[in-house]
C-alpha positions in Angstrom: -84.9 0.6 -32.8 -88.7 -0.1 -33.0 -91.3 0.6 -35.7 -94.9 1.4 -34.7 -97.7 2.2 -37.3 -100.3 2.8 -34.5 -99.0 4.2 -31.2 -102.5 4.2 -29.8 -102.7 0.4 -29.9 -100.8 -1.8 -27.5 -97.4 -3.1 -28.8 -95.7 -2.1 -32.0 -98.0 -2.3 -35.0 -96.2 -2.8 -38.3 -99.0 -2.5 -41.1 -100.7 0.3 -42.9 -103.8 0.0 -44.9 -104.6 2.1 -48.0 -108.0 2.1 -49.8 -109.1 3.4 -53.1 -110.4 6.4 -51.2 -107.4 7.3 -48.9 -104.6 6.0 -51.1 -103.2 9.4 -51.5 -103.2 10.4 -47.8 -99.9 10.1 -45.9 -99.9 7.6 -43.1 -97.3 8.2 -40.2 -94.9 5.6 -39.0 -93.3 6.1 -35.6 -89.6 5.0 -35.1 -88.3 4.8 -31.5 -84.7 4.3 -30.3 -84.2 2.9 -26.8 -81.4 4.1 -24.4 -78.3 1.9 -24.4 -75.2 1.6 -22.3 -72.7 3.1 -24.7 -71.9 6.4 -26.2 -72.1 5.4 -29.9 -74.4 6.7 -32.6 -76.0 3.8 -34.4 -77.8 3.1 -37.8 -80.3 0.5 -39.1 -82.9 0.1 -41.9 -86.6 -0.8 -42.2 -87.7 -3.0 -45.1 -91.1 -2.0 -46.5 -93.3 -4.2 -48.8 -96.9 -4.1 -50.1 -99.6 -6.5 -51.2 -102.9 -6.2 -53.0 -104.5 -3.6 -55.3 -101.7 -4.0 -57.8 -98.9 -3.3 -55.3 -97.7 -6.8 -54.8 -94.3 -6.0 -56.4 -93.9 -2.7 -54.4 -90.8 -2.8 -52.2 -88.6 -0.2 -50.4 -86.2 0.5 -47.5 -86.1 3.3 -45.0 -82.6 4.0 -43.4 -82.6 5.0 -39.8 -79.7 6.9 -37.9 -79.8 6.9 -34.1 -78.0 9.8 -32.4 -76.6 8.6 -29.0 -77.3 10.9 -26.1 -74.6 9.3 -23.8 -71.4 11.3 -23.2 -68.5 9.1 -21.8 -66.8 10.3 -18.6 -63.7 9.4 -16.7 -63.9 7.6 -13.3 -61.2 9.3 -11.1 -60.5 9.3 -7.3 -63.3 11.0 -5.5 -61.0 12.3 -2.8 -57.5 13.8 -2.5 -54.6 11.3 -3.1 -51.9 11.5 -0.4 -48.3 10.6 -1.0 -45.4 10.8 1.6 -42.4 12.9 0.6 -39.7 10.6 -0.9 -42.3 7.8 -1.6 -44.9 6.8 -4.2 -48.6 5.9 -4.3 -51.1 5.0 -6.9 -54.7 5.8 -8.0 -56.9 4.2 -10.6 -58.5 5.5 -13.8 -61.5 3.8 -15.5 -64.0 4.7 -18.2 -67.7 5.2 -17.2 -69.1 3.1 -20.1 -68.0 1.2 -23.2 -66.4 3.5 -25.8 -67.1 3.3 -29.5 -63.4 2.9 -30.2 -60.0 3.1 -28.5 -59.7 5.9 -25.9 -56.4 7.6 -25.0 -56.3 9.2 -21.5 -53.6 11.9 -21.0 -52.4 13.0 -17.5 -50.6 16.4 -17.3 -47.5 16.5 -15.0 -48.3 18.8 -12.0 -46.9 22.3 -11.9 -45.2 21.3 -8.6 -42.0 19.7 -10.1 -41.4 17.6 -7.0 -44.5 15.6 -7.9 -44.4 13.3 -10.9 -47.0 11.1 -12.7 -46.1 7.8 -14.3 -48.6 5.5 -16.1 -45.9 2.8 -16.7 -43.1 2.5 -14.2 -41.5 -0.3 -16.2 -40.6 2.1 -19.0 -37.8 4.7 -18.8 -39.0 8.2 -17.8 -42.5 9.2 -16.7 -45.2 8.0 -19.1 -48.4 10.1 -19.1 -51.0 8.2 -21.2 -53.4 5.3 -20.6 -55.1 3.4 -23.5 -58.6 1.8 -23.1 -60.2 -0.4 -25.7 -63.7 -1.6 -26.3 -62.7 -4.8 -24.4 -60.8 -3.4 -21.3 -62.7 -0.2 -20.9 -64.1 -1.2 -17.5 -60.8 -2.4 -16.1 -59.0 0.0 -13.7 -55.6 1.2 -14.8 -53.2 2.4 -12.1 -51.3 5.7 -12.2 -48.2 6.1 -10.0 -47.6 9.4 -8.2 -44.1 10.1 -6.7 -43.0 12.9 -4.4 -39.3 13.9 -4.3 -37.5 14.9 -1.1 -37.2 18.7 -0.7 -35.3 21.0 1.6 -38.2 22.3 3.7 -40.6 20.9 6.3 -43.8 21.9 4.5 -46.7 19.7 3.4 -47.6 20.5 -0.2 -50.5 20.0 -2.6 -50.9 20.0 -6.3 -53.3 18.6 -9.0 -53.1 16.4 -12.1 -55.3 17.4 -15.1 -56.8 14.4 -16.9 -58.3 14.5 -20.4 -59.4 11.9 -23.0 -59.7 11.5 -26.7 -61.3 9.0 -29.1 -64.2 6.5 -28.7 -66.8 9.1 -27.8 -64.7 10.5 -24.9 -63.5 13.6 -26.5 -65.2 15.8 -23.9 -64.1 13.8 -20.9 -62.1 15.8 -18.4 -61.1 15.6 -14.7 -58.7 16.6 -12.0 -56.9 14.5 -9.4 -55.9 16.4 -6.2 -52.6 15.4 -4.6 -51.4 16.1 -1.1 -47.7 15.6 -0.2 -47.0 14.8 3.4 -43.5 16.2 4.2 -41.1 13.9 6.2 -38.8 16.7 7.3 -39.2 17.6 10.9 -37.5 20.9 11.6 -34.7 20.8 14.2 -32.5 23.3 15.9 -28.8 23.5 15.0 -27.0 24.0 18.4 -23.3 23.7 19.4 -22.2 20.1 19.1 -19.8 20.4 22.0 -19.6 22.1 25.3 -19.5 25.9 25.3 -16.7 27.1 27.6 -16.8 30.5 29.3 -14.2 31.9 31.7 -15.4 33.1 35.0 -16.1 36.9 34.9 -16.3 36.9 31.1 -18.8 36.2 28.3 -18.8 34.0 25.2 -21.3 33.4 22.4 -22.8 30.4 20.5 -25.1 30.2 17.5 -28.6 28.9 17.0 -29.9 28.1 13.5 -32.9 26.3 11.9 -32.2 23.1 10.0 -34.6 24.0 7.1 -37.1 26.5 5.9 -40.1 26.7 8.3 -43.7 27.0 7.2 -44.1 30.3 9.2 -42.4 32.3 12.0 -40.5 30.2 14.6 -39.9 31.4 18.1 -36.9 29.8 19.9 -36.9 30.1 23.7 -33.7 29.5 25.8 -34.3 28.8 29.5 -32.0 30.5 32.0 -29.7 27.8 33.7 -30.4 26.7 37.2 -26.8 27.8 38.0 -27.6 31.5 38.8 -24.0 32.5 38.1 -24.6 31.7 34.4 -26.9 33.9 32.3 -28.3 33.7 28.8 -29.0 36.8 26.7 -30.4 36.8 23.1 -30.2 40.6 22.8 -27.4 42.4 24.7 -28.6 45.7 23.3 -31.7 45.5 25.4 -31.7 45.8 29.2 -32.0 42.6 31.1 -31.4 39.1 29.8 -33.6 38.4 26.8 -34.2 34.7 26.1 -36.1 34.4 22.8 -35.1 34.3 19.1 -37.4 34.8 16.1 -36.9 33.2 12.6 -39.1 33.9 9.6 -39.4 32.2 6.2 -37.1 34.8 4.7 -34.3 34.8 7.3 -34.6 31.3 8.6 -31.1 30.2 7.4 -29.3 33.1 9.2 -27.7 32.0 12.4 -28.6 33.9 15.6 -26.0 34.7 18.3 -26.6 34.0 22.0 -24.4 35.4 24.7 -23.5 33.4 27.8 -22.0 35.2 30.8 -20.4 33.7 34.0 -20.2 35.8 37.1 -17.2 35.8 39.5 -17.7 33.6 42.6 -15.8 33.0 45.8 -14.4 29.5 45.1 -11.7 28.0 42.8 -14.0 25.4 41.3 -14.8 25.0 37.6 -18.6 24.8 37.2 -21.1 23.6 34.6 -24.6 24.5 33.5 -27.1 23.6 30.8 -29.5 25.7 28.8 -32.7 24.1 27.6 -33.8 25.2 24.1 -37.3 24.8 22.6 -39.1 26.1 19.6 -42.7 26.8 18.5 -44.4 27.6 15.2 -43.6 27.1 11.6 -43.3 23.3 11.9 -40.8 23.4 14.7 -43.0 22.7 17.6 -41.2 19.4 18.4 -37.7 20.9 18.1 -35.8 20.7 21.4 -32.2 20.8 22.5 -29.7 21.5 25.3 -26.5 23.5 25.3 -23.9 22.4 27.8 -21.8 25.2 29.4 -18.5 24.8 31.2 -17.3 27.7 33.4 -13.5 27.9 33.8 -12.7 29.3 37.2 -10.0 31.9 37.3 -8.9 31.1 40.8 -6.5 28.2 40.4 -4.1 26.2 42.7 -0.9 24.7 41.3 1.1 21.5 41.9 4.6 21.6 43.4 6.7 19.1 41.4 10.5 18.4 41.0 12.1 21.3 39.2 14.7 19.1 37.4 15.0 15.7 35.8 14.6 12.6 38.0 17.3 9.9 37.3 16.7 6.2 37.8 19.0 3.3 37.0 17.7 0.6 34.7 16.4 -2.2 36.9 16.1 0.2 39.9 13.7 2.7 41.6 13.8 6.3 42.9 11.2 8.7 44.4 10.1 12.3 44.0 7.6 14.5 46.0 4.3 16.1 45.1 2.7 18.9 47.1 -0.1 21.5 46.7 0.7 25.2 46.3 -2.1 26.4 48.6 -5.0 25.2 50.6 -7.8 23.7 48.4 -11.5 24.3 48.8 -12.0 20.5 49.3 -10.3 17.2 48.6 -7.9 17.2 45.7 -7.1 14.1 43.7 -3.7 14.2 41.9 -3.4 11.7 39.0 0.0 10.7 37.5 -0.3 9.1 34.0 1.9 6.1 33.4 4.6 7.2 30.9 4.3 6.2 27.2 7.7 4.4 27.7 6.3 1.2 29.2 9.7 0.3 30.8 9.1 3.2 33.3 6.3 2.8 35.9 4.8 5.2 38.5 3.5 4.0 41.8 2.0 6.2 44.5 1.6 3.4 47.0 4.2 0.6 46.8 2.5 -1.4 49.6 -0.5 -2.1 47.4 -0.5 -4.6 44.5 0.1 -3.1 41.1 1.0 0.5 40.2 -1.2 3.0 41.9 -1.3 6.4 40.2 -3.3 8.8 42.4 -2.6 10.9 45.5 -5.3 12.5 47.7 -4.8 15.9 49.5 -7.3 17.3 52.0 -7.8 20.7 53.5 -5.8 19.5 56.5 -2.8 17.8 54.9 -2.6 19.8 51.7 0.9 21.2 52.6 2.4 17.8 53.4 4.5 16.4 50.5 3.6 12.9 49.3 6.1 10.5 47.7 5.9 8.9 44.3 8.1 5.9 43.3 9.5 5.6 39.8 10.8 2.2 38.6 12.7 1.4 35.4 12.6 -2.2 34.0 15.5 -3.9 32.2 15.3 -3.7 28.4 17.1 -5.2 25.5 19.1 -2.2 24.3 22.1 -0.3 25.5 20.6 3.1 25.4 19.9 5.5 28.2 16.1 6.2 28.0 13.9 9.1 29.0 10.2 9.4 29.9 7.8 12.0 31.2 5.0 11.7 33.7 1.9 13.9 33.1 0.4 15.1 36.3 -3.1 16.5 36.7 -5.5 17.4 39.5 -9.2 17.6 40.1 -11.4 19.0 42.9 -10.8 21.6 45.6 -10.1 24.4 43.0 -7.3 22.5 41.4 -9.1 21.5 38.3 -6.7 23.3 36.0 -3.5 22.2 37.8 -1.2 20.2 35.6 2.5 19.5 35.3 5.2 17.2 34.0 8.0 15.3 35.7 10.9 14.4 33.4 12.6 11.0 34.0 16.1 9.9 32.8 16.9 6.1 32.8 20.5 5.1 33.0 21.0 1.9 30.9 23.1 -1.0 32.3 23.2 -3.0 29.1 26.3 -3.6 26.9 25.6 -4.1 23.2 26.8 -7.2 21.3 27.5 -7.9 17.6 25.3 -10.4 15.7 27.7 -12.4 13.4 27.3 -15.6 11.4 26.8 -18.6 13.6 28.5 -21.0 11.2 31.5 -21.0 8.9 31.3 -18.9 5.7 32.3 -20.8 2.6 33.9 -19.1 -0.4 35.1 -20.7 -3.6 38.7 -20.0 -4.6 38.7 -17.2 -7.2 35.1 -16.0 -6.1 33.4 -14.0 -3.4 30.7 -14.5 -0.8 29.0 -12.2 1.7 27.9 -12.3 5.4 25.9 -9.9 7.5 26.8 -7.9 10.6 24.1 -6.5 12.9 23.8 -4.8 16.3 21.9 -6.6 19.0 20.2 -3.5 20.4 19.7 0.2 19.9 23.0 2.0 20.6 23.3 5.2 22.5 25.2 6.8 19.7 27.1 6.0 16.4 28.8 2.6 16.4 31.9 1.8 14.3 32.5 -2.0 13.6 36.0 -2.9 12.4 36.9 -6.2 10.6 40.6 -7.2 10.6 42.0 -8.6 7.4 42.8 -12.3 7.9 46.4 -13.6 8.3 45.8 -15.7 5.2 46.6 -13.1 2.6 44.6 -15.0 -0.1 41.4 -14.1 1.8 40.3 -10.4 1.8 37.4 -8.6 3.6 35.7 -5.6 2.0 32.8 -3.6 3.6 32.3 -1.4 0.6 32.9 -3.0 -2.8 32.0 0.3 -4.5 35.2 2.0 -3.2 38.7 1.2 -4.4 40.7 -1.1 -2.1 39.4 -3.3 0.7 37.4 -1.2 3.2 37.1 -2.8 6.7 34.7 -0.7 8.7 30.9 -0.5 9.1 29.0 2.4 10.7 25.6 2.0 12.6 23.6 5.0 13.9 20.7 5.2 16.3 18.3 5.4 13.3 19.6 2.5 11.2 21.1 0.3 13.9 18.7 -2.6 13.2 19.6 -2.8 9.5 22.1 -5.6 8.8 25.3 -4.6 6.9 26.8 -6.8 4.2 30.5 -7.8 4.2 32.2 -9.3 1.1 34.8 -12.0 1.5 37.1 -12.8 -1.5 39.5 -15.8 -2.0 42.3 -15.4 -4.5 43.5 -18.2 -6.8 46.6 -20.0 -5.7 48.9 -22.7 -7.1 47.8 -25.7 -5.1 44.7 -27.9 -4.8 44.3 -27.5 -1.0 41.1 -26.1 0.7 42.1 -23.4 3.2 40.6 -21.6 6.2 40.9 -18.1 7.7 39.3 -16.1 10.5 38.2 -12.4 10.6 38.4 -10.7 14.0 35.5 -8.2 14.5 35.5 -5.3 17.1 33.2 -2.3 17.8 33.5 1.1 19.3 31.1 3.8 20.4 27.4 3.9 21.3 27.7 1.5 24.2 29.4 -1.2 22.0 33.0 -0.7 23.2 33.2 -4.3 24.6 31.6 -6.0 21.6 33.9 -8.6 20.0 33.6 -11.6 17.6 35.2 -13.8 15.0 33.9 -15.0 11.6 35.3 -18.3 10.4 36.0 -18.6 6.6 36.5 -21.8 4.6 38.0 -21.6 1.1 37.1 -24.3 -1.3 40.0 -24.8 -3.8 39.0 -24.9 -7.4 42.3 -26.5 -8.6 41.4 -30.2 -9.5 44.8 -32.0 -10.1 45.1 -33.6 -13.6 47.5 -36.2 -15.1 49.9 -35.2 -17.8 49.9 -38.1 -20.3 51.2 -38.5 -23.9 49.2 -36.3 -26.2 49.6 -38.8 -29.1 49.5 -42.6 -29.7 52.5 -44.7 -28.3 53.8 -47.0 -31.0 55.6 -50.3 -30.1 56.9 -53.0 -32.5 55.7 -56.6 -32.0 58.2 -58.4 -29.8 59.6 -55.1 -28.5 59.0 -52.3 -25.8 58.5 -48.6 -25.7 58.1 -46.0 -22.8 56.0 -43.0 -22.1 55.9 -40.5 -19.2 53.3 -39.7 -16.5 53.4 -36.4 -14.6 51.1 -34.4 -12.2 49.8 -31.0 -13.3 50.1 -29.3 -9.9 51.4 -29.7 -6.3 49.1 -32.3 -4.6 47.9 -31.9 -1.1 49.4 -35.3 -0.2 50.7 -38.5 -1.8 49.1 -39.4 -5.1 48.9 -43.0 -6.4 48.5 -43.4 -10.2 47.1 -46.7 -11.4 47.5 -47.9 -15.1 45.0 -50.7 -16.0 46.5 -53.6 -18.1 45.0 -53.4 -21.7 42.3 -55.7 -22.8 44.7 -56.9 -25.6 46.7 -59.4 -23.6 49.6 -59.2 -26.0 50.3 -55.7 -24.7 51.6 -55.2 -21.1 52.2 -52.2 -18.9 55.1 -52.1 -16.4 55.8 -49.2 -14.1 58.9 -50.9 -12.6 60.9 -53.2 -15.0 63.3 -53.9 -12.2 60.7 -55.8 -10.3 59.4 -59.2 -11.4 56.0 -59.1 -13.1 54.2 -56.1 -14.5 53.8 -53.4 -11.9 51.0 -50.9 -12.7 51.2 -48.1 -10.1 53.2 -44.9 -9.8 53.6 -42.9 -6.6 54.0 -39.1 -6.5 54.7 -37.1 -3.3 54.5 -33.4 -2.5 58.3 -33.2 -3.0 58.7 -35.1 -6.3 55.2 -34.3 -7.8 56.8 -32.4 -10.7 59.2 -35.2 -11.8 57.9 -37.3 -14.7 57.8 -41.1 -14.1 58.4 -43.6 -16.9 56.0 -46.4 -17.9 57.2 -49.3 -20.2 54.8 -50.9 -22.8 55.7 -54.3 -24.3 54.1 -56.1 -27.3 54.3 -60.0 -27.5 54.8 -61.9 -30.8 51.5 -63.4 -32.2 50.6 -65.7 -35.0 49.1 -63.2 -37.4 50.4 -60.4 -39.6 48.1 -57.7 -38.3 49.0 -54.4 -36.8 47.0 -53.9 -33.6 45.9 -51.1 -31.3 44.8 -50.9 -27.6 44.5 -48.4 -24.8 45.6 -48.0 -21.2 43.2 -46.5 -18.7 45.0 -44.3 -16.1 43.4 -43.1 -12.8 44.7 -41.4 -9.6 43.8 -41.3 -5.9 44.9 -39.1 -3.0 46.4 -35.6 -2.7 43.5 -33.8 -4.5 43.8 -36.0 -7.6 40.8 -38.4 -6.9 39.0 -37.1 -10.1 42.1 -37.3 -12.3 42.0 -39.9 -15.1 43.0 -40.4 -18.7 43.8 -42.9 -21.5 47.0 -43.7 -23.3 46.5 -45.1 -26.9 49.0 -47.8 -28.1 49.6 -49.0 -31.6 51.5 -52.4 -32.2 53.3 -52.8 -35.5 53.2 -56.5 -36.6 56.6 -58.0 -37.8 55.1 -61.0 -39.6 54.9 -61.0 -43.5 52.4 -63.6 -44.8 53.7 -66.2 -47.5 52.1 -68.6 -49.9 52.6 -72.3 -49.4 53.1 -73.8 -52.9 54.3 -77.3 -54.1 57.8 -77.8 -53.1 58.7 -79.7 -56.2 57.8 -79.7 -59.9 54.3 -80.7 -60.8 54.2 -83.2 -63.7 51.2 -83.5 -66.0 50.9 -85.9 -69.0 50.3 -84.4 -72.5 46.6 -84.4 -73.0 46.0 -85.0 -69.3 45.5 -83.0 -66.1 46.8 -83.0 -62.5 46.4 -80.7 -59.4 48.5 -78.9 -56.8 47.6 -77.0 -53.6 48.0 -73.4 -52.6 47.7 -72.3 -48.9 48.5 -69.2 -46.8 51.3 -69.4 -44.3 49.2 -67.6 -41.5 46.0 -65.9 -40.8 45.6 -62.8 -42.9 44.1 -59.5 -41.5 41.5 -59.5 -44.4 40.5 -61.4 -47.5 43.5 -62.5 -49.7 43.1 -63.0 -53.4 45.8 -65.2 -55.0 46.2 -64.8 -58.7 47.9 -67.5 -60.9 49.2 -66.1 -64.2 
């Protein structure tokens, strides 16, 4: 803002002169406001002062308001923004000049809902505003445009309306044009497989567009090079029509195409192909081919064996193949190897490996050709069966097929799988073992287990049924599942381990010769014990007493019972007083085991008066009594009564004097002795 008191003079003058003559005449002052780079209205003030003529104290201020003539605009893309369908792109927005305050730019979502605007892709949803300040007003801010996939092949266009508010940009407006490049190339929907038509008949297939076109589409089907095959898109019109028309309203309605195959003079199946192309509506690049197979109605057949061919396991046999009529050319007959891999087909046994083709010509077509069938040995006892699929090609025999049935006579005899070792069962308990067949039977097999001759041992094949069952049944469907057999051993009155054997036989299903034996070992649970005195044996000092020893059960052999001499050497054990010295063993046999045997205990005199006690350890060996042991407690009643040794004569003491005498025990006491003198 400038002040000029004289615009005719160069520069800005800033003084006015008043005289006594013109003091009351207005003098003009010019105020100018220069253009600036913003859109803001501005204000300022001019200070005014005077001097001379009595006006030295005159002062004042003139306020100035500058009205800005700049209108802010938005800097938007000058050309159309292009985005590919299914992708995103960006464009920039900027202010044309510095605003007077914060400016908010708002972008309206396009009317085409497939196109979205987002001013902040880091935030959830599509944001539609940008904010410019007086500091960042000249910095580009990006806007992201996304185009969703749609179901047509059309390029599309739309526009984004842009407006601003605040900071002197209230009138700023603009539009961004958007072009969406579609990524869908229209294709033709044709049959995915070969279309088959019988000779002398017709069939149809359908043609359809993959998606909505941008305009009419014409589909053209070329007539096949095989002149016997014709295409017709409109059988209601004379001649073979070969075009189809789709519009934007009926594009998703399938069109039917008729294929006809004329009769010919051969027996061959034939093939042809129909080239399909399109034009218009975004389908100019659409191409395809429809494959046609013509099934000839003139067919030769194969002469195969009318019944089943039988071959022994490990052997071979042959059968013949022949054509029913003269072919139009060479015929190759192929015999598929059976799914049963034990059976093999060979059309030429002089060559290595199994050959599986035969060739007939127009000259030898009526000569039978031999095929060899072999059956390998297998691990089961079953007769097997197999089938050989036979097909032909060429010479009008393309549809000729047949099957040859094979029966294999098995030469294997099934066996029983039994335990390889001895089965152990504790007396009074049970154990189990498994029985299984070695190979698939030809029918139901019954396995029988004979009860052992040892009647304490029993076999049971079904513990859920009363009594001991002794048969197992295997079928052709469960033959490989092992069966469980329970063996029980009853308690008996001896201590002997025992053994038994179970004879196993089978019948039916090719197992008539199957035999076996299962060995059983019974562990006896009777551990022999010694019958000894239940209470303490009492013997008087200087005397003897006896007690009995007996076995609890029949031993399996001779048992020796040993009685250890007590640690108290005054007490002695003697099992045979008729023999010098103290004997300390007893012998029991299987015949006298139940007869008690007597043992003598003696107690020697000693020099004290104490009753004493001791014990005799008893053990046994042999006859199942190795773990038998025990102890016999012995009490000794002492026969010595202790006495006091006193002076043997009268003790004399003088009147008024003293004397002494001695007191002593006669023998060692068993505890402290208090002697009282009254």
